[in-house]
C-alpha positions, 0 to 999 in steps of 0.5 A: 233670679226668678221673676219677681211677680210680687215686686212688678205688681208692687211697682205697678200699684205704688208708680203705675210703671215698672223699672229694672226688668232686664235683671229677670232675663238671666241664667236661671230663667233662660235655663227654666225656659229652655226646659218649657219649650218643646223640642218638636218645634219647627226650627228657625233660620240657624236650624238649631234644635232644642237637643243641639242647643242643650249639648252645651247648655251652660256655655250657650246660656252663659254667652247669651247672657253676656251678649245681652248685658253688653247689647251685642245680642241681635236677634236672627231674622225669622224663617217665613213659612205658610200653613193653609187656612180654612178659607184656602188661602194661607197664613203666614208664620214667622219661625224664630231660631232657638236661642231667640225663642228662649229670650222671647219666652222670657221677655213674654213672661215678663210682659205678662206678669206686667199687663195681666193686672192692666188688660180688661176682662173683655179680652180672652186671647192668649191669657192665662186662665182665659181660653176660647170657651170662656169667650163664647160663654161671656157671649152667651151671658151678654146676649142671654142676660143683657139688652142685645138687639143688634151685633157688629161682626168685625175683622180687622185686616191682616192685623199681625202684618200691620202692626205699628212699631212706633205706636206699639212702642208708645204704649209699652212706654206708658208702663215700661220704664227700662229702655233696654228692655224695650230696646230689645223688644224693638229689635225683635220687631226689626229682626226681618223676615227670610223667605225662600232665602230672600231677606225682607226688613220688617218696618211693621207688624209682629210675625205670627209664630213669635212666642212674644207676638201674642202678648204684644198684640194684646198690648197693642189691642188693649189701648187701640180697641179695649180701653177705647170702648170702655172710656169712649164707646160705652160712655157715648152710646145711648143704650147698653153695649158690650165688647168680647175680643180674642186676639184679633177677632171681636164682636161687639153688641148693642141695645140700639141700631143707631149706636151700632151704626155709630160705632162702626163709623167710629171704628174705621176712624179709630183703626186708621189712626193706628195704621189698622183698617176693617175687612169690609167684606167680613164686617157687618151690622145685623139684628140679633137677640131675644127681641129680634125675628132676625135669622141672622147668624155670625161665625166667632172662634170656629163656631156659628152662633144663632138665635134658637129655641129650646124644646119648651119654646124659650128663647135660647142662644145657639151654637153649631161648629161653623160650616168652614171649620166642619169642612176642614176637620172632615177633609182632615179626617179623610186625608188622615185615614187615607194616609194610614189605611194600611195601618192595622185597624186597632192602631188606626181607631187608636189614632183617630180617637186622639183626634176625636177627643181633641174636636170634643174638647173644643167643640163639645159646647152646649147645643152642639151635640149634633155636630159631634155626632155628625163627625162620629158618623163621618169617621165611621163612614170614612173607616168603612170605606177605606178599609173596604178598599184595602180588603181582599173580600171587597166591600166590608159590611156595616156588621164587620165594621161594628165588630171592629169598633166593639173590639176597638171602640171609638170615643162616643161624642159628648158635651165637654164644656157646659155654657149654662 
């Protein structure tokens, strides 16, 4: 049996809740999820790869389903690894075992079917048919067409590490009446963490890296932030106000300064109720918009957003790649060329083009062409430097570099996403 999205929607409309969800975690849906999962992802504590699991797929899936039906299936502890952040710190990730990824993947699909009709339009992260660019475009529309004079830039401190399990279960129980389904969600939350061969209990939080974590995070913040903003903040505010959220990053805008200040204080109390707190060093209120003379700007989803003007002197919201992200991307290019400096130029340029296309696709939004040109020029400069270092003739001239580029062209900068 596949996931019956029509039946889930019917239950939501008729009863405002759903039941009998465990039936959708079956041989057919688990096999389908196995086909979807990448075989190149990091392995969990059991070190089992997709290829190894597939060698005995039928039996493995059937045994998994049997264990789930008898509730003898227990997720393994996640393997904790760290990846570098743009600010020099490290972000912890929890890597589940392969079989746990399968179950999480199907459960995440079920949760998405349930909550997509419920989630509000202000939420953009980890949702089908929504992305970062749409969140940025919504901010642009709000500032350009709405009554925006003040912005509250906020950051939730260690959100994924501090999700309260009891509150999360209570939120899920509003809509999900299948106790066994929730029982397995709790088992994933309580599975624990292995770091450097040491086991740690997971009494709170939902590890980043788990397939089910993004949708659970969205459920948590739907109740903690989104609904609260719609039913309380927008009702109580004297003027216009808006919220745009992508995962745990969000921006709130206000017509009046007193509403912005009131929201800031209310936000602290609201988050505290659910065991969360704001990162005060990254949270502030400042004037912004067409009616201000402010030079303030703010970062959101890798972009710096600022007050700007068109060539005709008309007000416009400006966008550029944030300095933090720009520094990281340039460092990545530098290291990549350095590590591959002995690769033939044609192959090296082909690999660099894949990186450039990725940058253009994400950062190629309206108003940001200058940064795209900047990153293109940086690649050219680094190519010249490292090809010169490996050349027996010493420094390579720009004419020689341009001749190489003519033979194996670098992808030229271009705007790939229009906000207007």
